[in-house]
C-alpha positions as CSV (number, residue, x, y, z in Angstrom):
1,M,-95.3,-162.9,17.7
2,M,-97.3,-159.7,18.0
3,K,-97.9,-157.7,14.9
4,K,-98.6,-154.0,14.8
5,Y,-101.7,-152.5,13.1
6,M,-102.5,-149.0,12.1
7,V,-106.1,-148.1,12.8
8,L,-107.7,-145.3,10.8
9,Y,-110.8,-143.6,12.0
10,Y,-113.1,-142.3,9.3
11,S,-115.9,-139.8,9.9
12,P,-118.2,-137.8,7.7
13,M,-117.3,-134.8,9.9
14,S,-113.8,-133.5,10.6
15,A,-112.3,-133.8,14.0
16,T,-112.3,-130.0,14.2
17,E,-116.0,-129.8,13.4
18,Q,-116.7,-132.4,16.0
19,M,-114.7,-130.5,18.7
20,Q,-116.0,-127.0,17.8
21,S,-119.4,-127.6,19.2
22,A,-118.3,-129.4,22.4
23,S,-117.5,-127.8,25.7
24,P,-114.3,-128.9,27.5
25,D,-116.5,-131.0,29.9
26,E,-118.3,-132.7,26.9
27,M,-114.9,-133.4,25.3
28,Q,-113.6,-135.0,28.5
29,K,-116.8,-137.0,28.9
30,G,-116.5,-138.1,25.2
31,M,-113.0,-139.5,26.0
32,E,-114.2,-141.7,28.8
33,P,-115.2,-144.6,26.5
34,W,-111.8,-144.3,24.8
35,F,-110.0,-144.6,28.1
36,A,-112.2,-147.6,29.0
37,W,-111.3,-149.2,25.6
38,Q,-107.6,-148.5,26.3
39,K,-107.9,-150.1,29.8
40,Q,-109.8,-153.2,28.3
41,W,-107.0,-154.0,25.9
42,G,-104.0,-152.8,28.0
43,A,-100.7,-153.6,26.3
44,G,-102.6,-154.2,23.0
45,I,-102.8,-150.4,22.6
46,V,-99.3,-149.2,21.5
47,D,-100.4,-145.6,20.8
48,M,-103.9,-144.2,21.4
49,G,-103.2,-141.8,18.6
50,M,-104.7,-138.4,18.0
51,P,-107.4,-136.6,16.0
52,L,-106.3,-135.6,12.5
53,D,-107.4,-132.6,10.4
54,N,-106.1,-130.1,7.8
55,S,-104.9,-132.7,5.4
56,H,-102.8,-131.9,2.3
57,K,-101.8,-134.1,-0.6
58,M,-98.6,-133.9,-2.6
59,N,-97.7,-135.4,-5.9
60,K,-95.0,-134.7,-8.6
61,R,-97.1,-131.7,-9.7
62,G,-97.4,-130.1,-6.3
63,E,-99.5,-129.8,-3.3
64,M,-103.3,-129.5,-2.9
65,A,-105.9,-129.6,-0.1
66,G,-106.7,-133.1,1.0
67,D,-110.2,-134.5,0.8
68,S,-109.7,-137.2,3.4
69,H,-112.3,-138.2,5.9
70,I,-109.7,-139.7,8.2
71,A,-110.4,-138.2,11.6
72,G,-107.7,-139.9,13.6
73,Y,-105.5,-142.9,14.1
74,S,-104.3,-145.5,16.7
75,I,-101.6,-148.1,16.7
76,I,-102.5,-151.5,18.2
77,Q,-100.8,-154.8,18.5
78,A,-102.2,-158.3,18.3
79,D,-101.1,-161.8,17.3
80,S,-103.4,-161.8,14.2
81,M,-105.7,-159.6,12.1
82,D,-108.7,-161.5,13.6
83,K,-107.6,-160.4,17.1
84,A,-107.0,-156.9,15.9
85,L,-110.5,-156.7,14.4
86,E,-111.9,-158.1,17.7
87,M,-110.2,-155.3,19.5
88,M,-112.1,-152.8,17.3
89,K,-115.6,-154.4,17.3
90,N,-117.1,-152.2,20.0
91,H,-114.7,-149.3,19.6
92,P,-116.2,-145.9,20.8
93,H,-115.5,-144.3,17.4
94,L,-118.1,-146.6,15.8
95,Q,-120.7,-145.2,18.3
96,S,-119.6,-141.5,17.8
97,T,-121.6,-140.5,14.8
98,E,-123.6,-141.9,11.9
99,G,-121.3,-143.0,9.2
100,A,-118.2,-143.5,11.4
101,E,-115.9,-146.3,10.2
102,V,-112.7,-148.0,11.3
103,E,-110.1,-149.4,8.9
104,V,-107.3,-151.7,10.2
105,H,-104.0,-152.1,8.3
106,E,-101.3,-154.6,9.2
107,M,-97.9,-152.8,9.5
108,L,-95.3,-154.9,7.7
109,A,-91.7,-155.2,8.9
110,M,-89.1,-153.5,6.7
111,P,-85.9,-155.4,6.1
112,G,-83.0,-153.7,8.0
113,M,-85.4,-151.7,10.2
């Protein structure tokens, strides 16, 4: 049975900062490795995801600006964590900037959902 995994992309630079200095042509060219990754893993890619920015945190006391370095997400599916990690080994994000990281979380089934 295939399991779903949430992939979080960490970067020392926000997605907005990365995109500010890139022309539309450079942004399109930068997406080519992502599309190649998507093609390589086919049905294993449930949702390519999107860049993330402008984070805010909330707790019982209220809201505050976030300090997260999460730059984006994807949702993938694989039959095991080992396979999910294999899918991420040569991911384009890891080549994007010094300090880029990927974190993979297994998405657990909720009873009744």
